[in-house]
N, C-alpha and C positions, 0 to 999 in steps of 0.2 A: 144170388138172387136172379131169377129170370126177368126178362124184360116185362112180361105180363104181370109178374108180381110187383115190379117197380111201378108200372102204370097204375096198378091198383093202390099201391101205397101213396102215390102222388095224387090220387083221385082224378086221373085222366082217363076219359073214355075216348077212344079213337072214333072219328066219324066214319060214315060209310065211304068207301073209296069213290072218287069222282069218276064218272064215265067220260071217255074221250069226247071232245066237242067237235071233232072233225075226223078226217081220214088218217088217224095215227093210233098208236097204242100208248097206254099210260105208263107201261114199264116194259123193259126189255132185258132179259137175263141172257148174258153171253159170257161163256166161260165162268169165271168166278166174280163177275161184276154185274150189278143190277143198276140199270139206268132208269131214272124216273123223269118223265116229261115235265115240262114247265107246269107248275101248279100254283093256282091262285088260292086266296082265302075263301072262307065261307061266304055265301051270298049276302049275309048280313053285314059284312065288313064295309066300311066307308069306301066310296069311289072317288077318284079324282087325283089331282097332283098333290104329292106329299109336300107339306109345309105351307102351301097356299090354300089348299082345300081340305087336306087331311093332316092332322097333327102327327108329329114324329111318334108320339106315344101310341096313337091309334094305328099307325102304320106298323109299329113294332108288334102290336097285338095281331094285326093282319098277317104279318110274317110268321108269327107263332101258329096261327090258324093254318097257313099254308104248310108249315112243318108237320102239323097233325095229319093233314091230308097226305103228305108224302109218306109218313109212317104207315098210314092206313093202306096206301097203295103197295108199299113194300111188304106189309104183312099179307096182303092178298096174293102177291106174287110169290112169296117165299113160304107161306104157311105159318111161319114163326119169325118174329123179329130177332130171336136168339141166333138166327143164322147169320146176322150181320157181324162180321169180324171188325170192320172199321168203316167209317164214313170217309170216303176218299176226297170228294169235292162237292161244294155247294156253290151254285151260281145264283145270286140274288139280283133281281131286276126291280128297280124302283121307278115308278111313274113320277117324274119330278121336273121342275123347272131347270133351265140350264145353269143357274147359279146355286142350286142346292148342293150342299157338301156333306150331309150327314147320312149318306147311304149306309155306311157300316152300322150306325145306331139302329136303323130300321131292320136290317137283315139279322142283327143280333137276336131278334125275336125267334127266328128259326134256329140259329146256332145255339142259343141258350137252351132251347127245348131239346135239341138232339143230344146235348151233353147231359142234360137233366135225366132224360129217358134212357139213353144208351151208355152213359158213363164214358169211360175212355174211348170206347168204340164210336162215340158220337163226335169226337174231336176231328176236325177236317181242315183241308185247305179251302179257300173261299175267294170269290170275287163278289163285290157289292157295287153295282154300277147303276147309273141313271139312264132312263129311256125317255124319249119325248112323249111316248104314249104306250099303253099296254091294252090288250084286248078288253073290250067292254068297260073301259076306264077303270079297271082294277088298279089299286095303288101299289101292289107288289105281286111278283111272280117269281117262283123259285124252282130250280131243278137240282137234282142230286145224283151222285154216283156212290154206290156202296160196294165194298168188297164183301163177298159172302162165303160161307163155309158150306 
C-alpha cells in the first residue's frame, strides 16, 4: 500500500505546506536525508504553556497537527511520501513550565501519526524537551529528519 492510499484509508488530508516565516527554507534535501525545519501546529491550536494554559491532550493534538504539516512539507519536497525510507529523528519542543514532566506524552501526537501513516518507516529516534517559550506562544514545535530513496 502506498502512503497516499494509507492516508486515504485513514481519512487524513494533508494541509497546505507552511511557508517559511523568516529567512530560511522549510526543508533541505542533502544526499539521502531530508531535513524539515521546526514546525508548529495549525493556527487554530491552543497557545500557551502546556499543563498550565494548554492541556496535555490538546498539546498532543497540536503535536499531531505539526506532524501533518511536516508530512505536507516532506511531500512537497519529495513529490511523494513513498520516497521516505525511514524517519531518522524527531525533535519535539514543548512550551512548558520548569516543573512539567510529560513532554513525551505531548510529542507522542507526532510520533503516533508518523507510525500510523508511514508504518515501520515512521519509527524514529526522538527527543522531547521543554522550552521556556516558543515563537508566537505556540505550545509545541517539531522538526524531523527523514532518510529518502
